[in-house]
ZASE-475889 format. One record per residue: residue in one letter; x, y, z of N, C-alpha, C, O in turn. Coordinates in Angstrom, 2 decimals. Atoms other than C-alpha are relative to their C-alpha. Example, Ala and Ser with C-alpha at 12.3 -4.5 7.8 and 13.67 -1.06 7.14 Angstrom:
REM residues 2
atom residu:A; n_px:0.89; n_py:-1.19; n_pz:0.00; ca_px:12.30; ca_py:-4.50; ca_pz:7.80; c_px:0.90; c_py:1.20; c_pz:0.00; o_px:1.94; o_py:1.18; o_pz:0.66 $
atom residu:S; n_px:-0.82; n_py:-1.19; n_pz:-0.06; ca_px:13.67; ca_py:-1.06; ca_pz:7.14; c_px:-0.77; c_py:1.09; c_pz:0.73; o_px:-0.26; o_py:2.20; o_pz:0.90 $
END
This chain:
REM residues 90
atom residu:M; n_px:-0.11; n_py:-1.13; n_pz:-0.91; ca_px:96.14; ca_py:106.17; ca_pz:86.86; c_px:1.19; c_py:-0.25; c_pz:0.92; o_px:1.32; o_py:-1.33; o_pz:1.50 $
atom residu:N; n_px:-1.14; n_py:0.10; n_pz:-0.92; ca_px:99.32; ca_py:106.82; ca_pz:88.83; c_px:-0.30; c_py:0.78; c_pz:1.28; o_px:-1.39; o_py:1.34; o_pz:1.43 $
atom residu:K; n_px:0.22; n_py:-0.62; n_pz:-1.31; ca_px:99.75; ca_py:108.25; ca_pz:92.33; c_px:-0.30; c_py:1.50; c_pz:-0.13; o_px:-1.17; o_py:2.02; o_pz:0.57 $
atom residu:V; n_px:0.22; n_py:-1.44; n_pz:0.18; ca_px:99.93; ca_py:111.89; ca_pz:91.15; c_px:-1.41; c_py:0.25; c_pz:-0.53; o_px:-2.10; o_py:1.15; o_pz:-0.06 $
atom residu:Q; n_px:1.34; n_py:-0.14; n_pz:0.55; ca_px:96.76; ca_py:111.49; ca_pz:89.11; c_px:-1.05; c_py:-0.32; c_pz:1.07; o_px:-2.10; o_py:0.33; o_pz:1.13 $
atom residu:L; n_px:0.92; n_py:0.33; n_pz:-1.08; ca_px:95.06; ca_py:109.85; ca_pz:92.11; c_px:-0.10; c_py:1.16; c_pz:0.99; o_px:-1.20; o_py:1.50; o_pz:1.43 $
atom residu:I; n_px:0.00; n_py:-1.15; n_pz:-0.91; ca_px:96.08; ca_py:112.76; ca_pz:94.35; c_px:-0.81; c_py:1.15; c_pz:-0.59; o_px:-1.60; o_py:1.78; o_pz:0.11 $
atom residu:N; n_px:0.76; n_py:-1.07; n_pz:0.67; ca_px:94.71; ca_py:115.25; ca_pz:91.81; c_px:-1.50; c_py:-0.30; c_pz:0.00; o_px:-2.31; o_py:0.61; o_pz:0.22 $
atom residu:A; n_px:1.41; n_py:0.37; n_pz:0.00; ca_px:91.43; ca_py:113.31; ca_pz:91.58; c_px:-0.61; c_py:0.14; c_pz:1.39; o_px:-1.74; o_py:0.61; o_pz:1.53 $
atom residu:V; n_px:0.49; n_py:-0.14; n_pz:-1.38; ca_px:91.07; ca_py:113.18; ca_pz:95.38; c_px:-0.17; c_py:1.48; c_pz:0.34; o_px:-1.16; o_py:1.86; o_pz:0.96 $
atom residu:S; n_px:0.06; n_py:-1.43; n_pz:-0.27; ca_px:91.80; ca_py:116.90; ca_pz:95.59; c_px:-1.24; c_py:0.61; c_pz:-0.66; o_px:-1.96; o_py:1.39; o_pz:-0.03 $
atom residu:K; n_px:1.14; n_py:-0.53; n_pz:0.74; ca_px:89.19; ca_py:117.69; ca_pz:92.95; c_px:-1.33; c_py:-0.49; c_pz:0.59; o_px:-2.27; o_py:0.28; o_pz:0.74 $
atom residu:E; n_px:1.23; n_py:0.61; n_pz:-0.51; ca_px:86.57; ca_py:115.30; ca_pz:94.39; c_px:-0.38; c_py:0.53; c_pz:1.38; o_px:-1.56; o_py:0.73; o_pz:1.67 $
atom residu:T; n_px:0.27; n_py:-0.37; n_pz:-1.39; ca_px:86.92; ca_py:116.45; ca_pz:98.01; c_px:0.11; c_py:1.50; c_pz:0.26; o_px:-0.40; o_py:1.99; o_pz:1.27 $
atom residu:G; n_px:-0.22; n_py:-1.42; n_pz:-0.22; ca_px:87.90; ca_py:120.09; ca_pz:97.59; c_px:1.21; c_py:0.27; c_pz:0.89; o_px:1.44; o_py:1.41; o_pz:1.29 $
atom residu:L; n_px:-1.22; n_py:-0.17; n_pz:-0.80; ca_px:91.09; ca_py:119.50; ca_pz:99.60; c_px:1.10; c_py:0.63; c_pz:-0.84; o_px:1.11; o_py:0.49; o_pz:-2.06 $
atom residu:K; n_px:-1.19; n_py:-0.49; n_pz:0.69; ca_px:94.30; ca_py:121.30; ca_pz:98.73; c_px:0.82; c_py:-1.22; c_pz:-0.41; o_px:0.75; o_py:-2.27; o_pz:0.24 $
atom residu:K; n_px:-0.80; n_py:1.14; n_pz:0.48; ca_px:96.69; ca_py:119.07; ca_pz:96.77; c_px:0.94; c_py:-0.52; c_pz:1.08; o_px:1.16; o_py:-1.73; o_pz:1.19 $
atom residu:K; n_px:-0.90; n_py:0.39; n_pz:-1.08; ca_px:99.08; ca_py:119.06; ca_pz:99.72; c_px:-0.72; c_py:-0.89; c_pz:1.01; o_px:-0.17; o_py:-1.90; o_pz:1.46 $
atom residu:D; n_px:0.78; n_py:0.79; n_pz:-0.94; ca_px:96.34; ca_py:117.74; ca_pz:102.02; c_px:-0.45; c_py:-1.32; c_pz:-0.61; o_px:-0.46; o_py:-2.35; o_pz:0.06 $
atom residu:A; n_px:0.40; n_py:1.22; n_pz:0.69; ca_px:95.13; ca_py:115.22; ca_pz:99.44; c_px:1.17; c_py:-0.96; c_pz:-0.09; o_px:1.00; o_py:-2.17; o_pz:0.07 $
atom residu:E; n_px:-1.20; n_py:0.84; n_pz:0.07; ca_px:98.70; ca_py:113.95; ca_pz:99.02; c_px:0.27; c_py:-0.65; c_pz:1.35; o_px:0.63; o_py:-1.83; o_pz:1.41 $
atom residu:A; n_px:-0.21; n_py:0.54; n_pz:-1.34; ca_px:99.01; ca_py:113.51; ca_pz:102.79; c_px:-1.00; c_py:-1.11; c_pz:0.29; o_px:-0.65; o_py:-2.13; o_pz:0.88 $
atom residu:A; n_px:1.04; n_py:1.01; n_pz:-0.25; ca_px:95.72; ca_py:111.59; ca_pz:102.93; c_px:0.27; c_py:-1.28; c_pz:-0.79; o_px:0.19; o_py:-2.38; o_pz:-0.24 $
atom residu:V; n_px:-0.26; n_py:1.16; n_pz:0.84; ca_px:96.56; ca_py:109.29; ca_pz:100.02; c_px:1.24; c_py:-0.75; c_pz:0.51; o_px:1.22; o_py:-1.98; o_pz:0.60 $
atom residu:S; n_px:-1.22; n_py:0.64; n_pz:-0.50; ca_px:100.07; ca_py:108.62; ca_pz:101.35; c_px:-0.26; c_py:-0.71; c_pz:1.32; o_px:0.27; o_py:-1.79; o_pz:1.56 $
atom residu:S; n_px:0.34; n_py:0.62; n_pz:-1.28; ca_px:98.65; ca_py:107.89; ca_pz:104.81; c_px:-0.74; c_py:-1.32; c_pz:-0.20; o_px:-0.45; o_py:-2.31; o_pz:0.48 $
atom residu:V; n_px:0.75; n_py:1.23; n_pz:0.28; ca_px:96.22; ca_py:105.32; ca_pz:103.41; c_px:0.96; c_py:-1.10; c_pz:-0.46; o_px:0.89; o_py:-2.22; o_pz:0.03 $
atom residu:F; n_px:-0.96; n_py:0.99; n_pz:0.50; ca_px:99.02; ca_py:103.56; ca_pz:101.51; c_px:0.92; c_py:-0.49; c_pz:1.12; o_px:1.21; o_py:-1.68; o_pz:1.21 $
atom residu:N; n_px:-0.90; n_py:0.37; n_pz:-1.09; ca_px:101.31; ca_py:103.62; ca_pz:104.56; c_px:-0.70; c_py:-0.91; c_pz:1.01; o_px:-0.10; o_py:-1.88; o_pz:1.49 $
atom residu:I; n_px:0.75; n_py:0.82; n_pz:-0.96; ca_px:98.62; ca_py:102.19; ca_pz:106.85; c_px:-0.23; c_py:-1.40; c_pz:-0.55; o_px:-0.10; o_py:-2.38; o_pz:0.18 $
atom residu:I; n_px:0.19; n_py:1.31; n_pz:0.62; ca_px:97.86; ca_py:99.37; ca_pz:104.40; c_px:1.32; c_py:-0.77; c_pz:0.04; o_px:1.33; o_py:-1.95; o_pz:0.39 $
atom residu:E; n_px:-1.32; n_py:0.65; n_pz:0.01; ca_px:101.59; ca_py:98.60; ca_pz:104.07; c_px:0.40; c_py:-0.47; c_pz:1.40; o_px:0.88; o_py:-1.60; o_pz:1.55 $
atom residu:E; n_px:-0.35; n_py:0.36; n_pz:-1.37; ca_px:102.15; ca_py:98.61; ca_pz:107.84; c_px:-0.84; c_py:-1.18; c_pz:0.50; o_px:-0.32; o_py:-2.09; o_pz:1.14 $
atom residu:S; n_px:0.88; n_py:1.09; n_pz:-0.43; ca_px:99.15; ca_py:96.37; ca_pz:108.47; c_px:0.40; c_py:-1.32; c_pz:-0.64; o_px:0.44; o_py:-2.35; o_pz:0.03 $
atom residu:L; n_px:-0.43; n_py:1.22; n_pz:0.69; ca_px:100.28; ca_py:93.86; ca_pz:105.85; c_px:1.33; c_py:-0.52; c_pz:0.55; o_px:1.52; o_py:-1.73; o_pz:0.68 $
atom residu:S; n_px:-1.30; n_py:0.43; n_pz:-0.53; ca_px:103.82; ca_py:93.83; ca_pz:107.25; c_px:-0.14; c_py:-0.65; c_pz:1.38; o_px:0.72; o_py:-1.43; o_pz:1.78 $
atom residu:K; n_px:0.28; n_py:0.63; n_pz:-1.30; ca_px:102.31; ca_py:92.87; ca_pz:110.65; c_px:-0.77; c_py:-1.32; c_pz:-0.16; o_px:-1.06; o_py:-2.00; o_pz:0.82 $
atom residu:G; n_px:0.75; n_py:1.22; n_pz:0.25; ca_px:100.46; ca_py:89.98; ca_pz:108.99; c_px:-1.50; c_py:0.17; c_pz:0.08; o_px:-2.24; o_py:-0.81; o_pz:0.05 $
atom residu:E; n_px:1.43; n_py:-0.28; n_pz:-0.08; ca_px:97.06; ca_py:91.67; ca_pz:109.25; c_px:-0.56; c_py:0.20; c_pz:-1.40; o_px:0.14; o_py:0.64; o_pz:-2.31 $
atom residu:K; n_px:0.64; n_py:-0.31; n_pz:1.28; ca_px:94.58; ca_py:91.85; ca_pz:106.40; c_px:-0.76; c_py:1.31; c_pz:0.14; o_px:-1.19; o_py:1.69; o_pz:1.23 $
atom residu:V; n_px:0.73; n_py:-1.26; n_pz:0.02; ca_px:92.93; ca_py:95.11; ca_pz:105.40; c_px:-1.22; c_py:-0.20; c_pz:-0.88; o_px:-1.11; o_py:-0.36; o_pz:-2.10 $
atom residu:Q; n_px:1.24; n_py:0.25; n_pz:0.72; ca_px:89.30; ca_py:94.67; ca_pz:104.43; c_px:-0.80; c_py:1.29; c_pz:-0.09; o_px:-1.15; o_py:1.89; o_pz:0.93 $
atom residu:I; n_px:0.80; n_py:-1.20; n_pz:0.25; ca_px:87.41; ca_py:97.58; ca_pz:102.87; c_px:-1.30; c_py:-0.47; c_pz:-0.63; o_px:-1.34; o_py:-0.83; o_pz:-1.81 $
atom residu:V; n_px:1.29; n_py:0.53; n_pz:0.44; ca_px:83.76; ca_py:96.58; ca_pz:102.60; c_px:-0.47; c_py:0.73; c_pz:-1.26; o_px:-0.45; o_py:1.96; o_pz:-1.32 $
atom residu:G; n_px:0.47; n_py:-0.56; n_pz:1.26; ca_px:82.42; ca_py:97.11; ca_pz:99.09; c_px:1.12; c_py:0.26; c_pz:-1.00; o_px:0.85; o_py:0.56; o_pz:-2.16 $
atom residu:F; n_px:-1.14; n_py:-0.24; n_pz:0.90; ca_px:85.92; ca_py:97.49; ca_pz:97.64; c_px:0.83; c_py:-1.27; c_pz:-0.16; o_px:0.97; o_py:-1.78; o_pz:-1.27 $
atom residu:G; n_px:-0.80; n_py:1.21; n_pz:0.07; ca_px:88.09; ca_py:94.51; ca_pz:98.51; c_px:0.88; c_py:-0.19; c_pz:1.21; o_px:0.78; o_py:0.55; o_pz:2.19 $
atom residu:T; n_px:-0.86; n_py:0.36; n_pz:-1.11; ca_px:90.70; ca_py:92.95; ca_pz:100.76; c_px:1.45; c_py:-0.10; c_pz:-0.46; o_px:1.75; o_py:-0.73; o_pz:-1.47 $
atom residu:F; n_px:-1.43; n_py:0.14; n_pz:0.19; ca_px:94.46; ca_py:93.34; ca_pz:100.88; c_px:0.47; c_py:-1.02; c_pz:1.04; o_px:0.14; o_py:-0.90; o_pz:2.22 $
atom residu:K; n_px:-0.50; n_py:0.99; n_pz:-0.94; ca_px:96.19; ca_py:90.32; ca_pz:102.43; c_px:1.32; c_py:-0.57; c_pz:-0.50; o_px:1.75; o_py:-0.31; o_pz:-1.62 $
atom residu:I; n_px:-1.28; n_py:0.62; n_pz:0.33; ca_px:99.42; ca_py:88.33; ca_pz:102.46; c_px:-0.25; c_py:-1.45; c_pz:-0.42; o_px:-0.96; o_py:-2.18; o_pz:0.27 $
atom residu:K; n_px:0.08; n_py:1.38; n_pz:0.46; ca_px:99.67; ca_py:85.10; ca_pz:100.47; c_px:1.35; c_py:-0.65; c_pz:0.29; o_px:2.40; o_py:-0.12; o_pz:-0.10 $
atom residu:V; n_px:-1.23; n_py:0.71; n_pz:-0.34; ca_px:102.21; ca_py:82.60; ca_pz:101.77; c_px:0.18; c_py:-1.15; c_pz:-0.98; o_px:-0.71; o_py:-1.98; o_pz:-1.15 $
atom residu:K; n_px:-0.33; n_py:1.10; n_pz:0.89; ca_px:103.88; ca_py:80.31; ca_pz:99.26; c_px:1.00; c_py:-0.88; c_pz:0.73; o_px:2.05; o_py:-0.42; o_pz:1.15 $
atom residu:E; n_px:-0.87; n_py:0.94; n_pz:-0.70; ca_px:105.41; ca_py:77.22; ca_pz:100.83; c_px:1.24; c_py:-0.33; c_pz:-0.83; o_px:1.26; o_py:-0.14; o_pz:-2.05 $
atom residu:E; n_px:-1.21; n_py:0.45; n_pz:0.69; ca_px:108.88; ca_py:75.96; ca_pz:99.98; c_px:-0.38; c_py:-1.18; c_pz:-0.90; o_px:-1.20; o_py:-2.02; o_pz:-0.53 $
atom residu:R; n_px:0.37; n_py:1.05; n_pz:0.94; ca_px:108.72; ca_py:73.68; ca_pz:96.96; c_px:1.17; c_py:-0.36; c_pz:-0.91; o_px:2.16; o_py:0.36; o_pz:-1.00 $
atom residu:D; n_px:-1.00; n_py:0.42; n_pz:0.97; ca_px:110.75; ca_py:71.76; ca_pz:94.40; c_px:-0.31; c_py:0.62; c_pz:-1.35; o_px:-1.47; o_py:0.84; o_pz:-1.69 $
atom residu:G; n_px:0.15; n_py:-0.54; n_pz:1.34; ca_px:111.32; ca_py:73.21; ca_pz:90.97; c_px:1.13; c_py:-0.49; c_pz:-0.89; o_px:1.96; o_py:-1.29; o_pz:-0.47 $
atom residu:R; n_px:-1.06; n_py:0.36; n_pz:0.95; ca_px:113.53; ca_py:72.83; ca_pz:87.94; c_px:0.54; c_py:1.25; c_pz:-0.66; o_px:-0.21; o_py:2.17; o_pz:-1.00 $
atom residu:N; n_px:-0.63; n_py:-1.06; n_pz:0.76; ca_px:116.01; ca_py:75.15; ca_pz:86.33; c_px:-0.37; c_py:-0.24; c_pz:-1.46; o_px:0.00; o_py:-1.28; o_pz:-2.01 $
atom residu:P; n_px:0.45; n_py:0.24; n_pz:1.37; ca_px:114.47; ca_py:75.58; ca_pz:82.86; c_px:1.15; c_py:-0.11; c_pz:-1.01; o_px:1.00; o_py:-0.72; o_pz:-2.07 $
atom residu:K; n_px:-1.14; n_py:0.02; n_pz:0.92; ca_px:117.88; ca_py:76.03; ca_pz:81.25; c_px:0.73; c_py:-1.33; c_pz:0.05; o_px:1.10; o_py:-1.89; o_pz:-0.99 $
atom residu:T; n_px:-0.81; n_py:1.21; n_pz:-0.14; ca_px:119.64; ca_py:72.97; ca_pz:82.67; c_px:-0.83; c_py:-1.23; c_pz:0.36; o_px:-0.36; o_py:-2.36; o_pz:0.22 $
atom residu:G; n_px:0.82; n_py:1.12; n_pz:-0.41; ca_px:116.75; ca_py:70.82; ca_pz:83.90; c_px:0.33; c_py:-0.50; c_pz:1.40; o_px:-0.28; o_py:-1.45; o_pz:1.89 $
atom residu:E; n_px:-0.44; n_py:0.40; n_pz:-1.34; ca_px:118.49; ca_py:70.56; ca_pz:87.29; c_px:-1.09; c_py:0.31; c_pz:1.02; o_px:-1.76; o_py:1.34; o_pz:0.96 $
atom residu:K; n_px:0.96; n_py:-0.23; n_pz:-1.07; ca_px:116.28; ca_py:70.15; ca_pz:90.36; c_px:0.53; c_py:1.08; c_pz:0.93; o_px:1.71; o_py:1.09; o_pz:1.27 $
atom residu:I; n_px:-0.38; n_py:-1.04; n_pz:-0.96; ca_px:116.28; ca_py:73.17; ca_pz:92.67; c_px:-1.09; c_py:0.11; c_pz:1.06; o_px:-2.22; o_py:-0.33; o_pz:0.86 $
atom residu:R; n_px:0.95; n_py:-0.23; n_pz:-1.09; ca_px:114.60; ca_py:74.09; ca_pz:95.94; c_px:-0.39; c_py:1.47; c_pz:-0.04; o_px:0.47; o_py:2.35; o_pz:0.03 $
atom residu:I; n_px:0.49; n_py:-1.38; n_pz:0.03; ca_px:112.43; ca_py:77.22; ca_pz:95.75; c_px:-0.44; c_py:0.36; c_pz:1.41; o_px:-1.29; o_py:-0.31; o_pz:2.00 $
atom residu:A; n_px:0.25; n_py:-0.41; n_pz:-1.39; ca_px:112.33; ca_py:79.04; ca_pz:99.09; c_px:-1.44; c_py:0.48; c_pz:0.19; o_px:-2.09; o_py:0.93; o_pz:-0.75 $
atom residu:A; n_px:1.32; n_py:-0.53; n_pz:-0.35; ca_px:109.10; ca_py:79.95; ca_pz:100.86; c_px:0.02; c_py:1.51; c_pz:-0.16; o_px:1.06; o_py:2.15; o_pz:0.00 $
atom residu:S; n_px:0.06; n_py:-1.45; n_pz:0.17; ca_px:107.91; ca_py:83.48; ca_pz:100.23; c_px:-1.39; c_py:0.51; c_pz:0.36; o_px:-2.36; o_py:-0.24; o_pz:0.44 $
atom residu:K; n_px:1.26; n_py:-0.67; n_pz:-0.27; ca_px:105.19; ca_py:85.96; ca_pz:101.09; c_px:-0.16; c_py:1.12; c_pz:-1.02; o_px:0.81; o_py:1.75; o_pz:-1.42 $
atom residu:S; n_px:0.25; n_py:-1.12; n_pz:0.91; ca_px:103.55; ca_py:88.42; ca_pz:98.73; c_px:-1.38; c_py:0.58; c_pz:0.26; o_px:-2.31; o_py:-0.15; o_pz:0.61 $
atom residu:P; n_px:1.31; n_py:-0.63; n_pz:-0.20; ca_px:100.73; ca_py:90.94; ca_pz:99.02; c_px:-0.92; c_py:-0.29; c_pz:-1.18; o_px:-0.48; o_py:-0.33; o_pz:-2.33 $
atom residu:V; n_px:0.99; n_py:0.21; n_pz:1.05; ca_px:97.54; ca_py:90.23; ca_pz:97.10; c_px:-1.22; c_py:0.86; c_pz:0.29; o_px:-1.48; o_py:1.22; o_pz:1.44 $
atom residu:F; n_px:1.25; n_py:-0.75; n_pz:-0.14; ca_px:94.33; ca_py:92.15; ca_pz:96.50; c_px:-1.11; c_py:-0.87; c_pz:-0.56; o_px:-1.02; o_py:-1.36; o_pz:-1.69 $
atom residu:V; n_px:1.16; n_py:0.75; n_pz:0.44; ca_px:91.01; ca_py:90.34; ca_pz:96.29; c_px:-1.16; c_py:0.99; c_pz:-0.09; o_px:-1.62; o_py:1.50; o_pz:0.93 $
atom residu:P; n_px:1.09; n_py:-0.98; n_pz:0.14; ca_px:88.29; ca_py:92.58; ca_pz:94.85; c_px:-1.29; c_py:-0.49; c_pz:0.63; o_px:-1.60; o_py:-1.68; o_pz:0.61 $
atom residu:G; n_px:1.30; n_py:0.31; n_pz:-0.59; ca_px:84.95; ca_py:92.72; ca_pz:96.62; c_px:-1.07; c_py:-0.15; c_pz:-1.07; o_px:-0.87; o_py:0.21; o_pz:-2.23 $
atom residu:K; n_px:1.11; n_py:0.26; n_pz:0.92; ca_px:81.64; ca_py:91.78; ca_pz:95.04; c_px:-0.46; c_py:1.27; c_pz:-0.71; o_px:-0.69; o_py:1.26; o_pz:-1.92 $
atom residu:S; n_px:0.45; n_py:-1.26; n_pz:0.59; ca_px:80.59; ca_py:95.41; ca_pz:94.49; c_px:0.96; c_py:0.51; c_pz:-1.06; o_px:0.54; o_py:1.00; o_pz:-2.11 $
atom residu:L; n_px:-1.00; n_py:-0.46; n_pz:0.97; ca_px:83.85; ca_py:96.27; ca_pz:92.73; c_px:-0.04; c_py:-0.86; c_pz:-1.26; o_px:0.01; o_py:-0.35; o_pz:-2.38 $
atom residu:K; n_px:0.09; n_py:0.90; n_pz:1.16; ca_px:83.62; ca_py:93.20; ca_pz:90.50; c_px:-1.19; c_py:0.34; c_pz:-0.88; o_px:-1.09; o_py:0.40; o_pz:-2.10 $
atom residu:E; n_px:1.23; n_py:-0.29; n_pz:0.75; ca_px:80.05; ca_py:94.06; ca_pz:89.52; c_px:0.06; c_py:1.34; c_pz:-0.71; o_px:-0.53; o_py:1.51; o_pz:-1.77 $
atom residu:S; n_px:-0.05; n_py:-1.34; n_pz:0.60; ca_px:80.87; ca_py:97.70; ca_pz:88.80; c_px:0.85; c_py:0.05; c_pz:-1.26; o_px:0.71; o_py:0.98; o_pz:-2.05 $
atom residu:I; n_px:-0.85; n_py:-0.03; n_pz:1.20; ca_px:83.42; ca_py:96.81; ca_pz:86.12; c_px:-0.45; c_py:-0.97; c_pz:-1.09; o_px:0.21; o_py:-1.10; o_pz:-2.12 $
atom residu:K; n_px:0.51; n_py:0.93; n_pz:1.04; ca_px:81.35; ca_py:94.24; ca_pz:84.21; c_px:-0.56; c_py:0.74; c_pz:-1.16; o_px:-1.03; o_py:0.13; o_pz:-2.12 $
END
């Protein structure tokens, strides 16, 4: 399912106009993105948690040359599904 299909499903499920459903879906995504960029986690009980995973700086190797390289620290968003979501897809 892509964003357009999600908007259509929300519109159908709630009875909202597509324009209003698009605004709601976009708002949810924007709020999650803003919260993560501030370093906050977003926990939706029964669904899951969006949070930032920090990877520390580490040593690595260039697979082509075998040369040692330093891999910079990085942050990436992750989603951890909640218990209810895990159980619903078994």
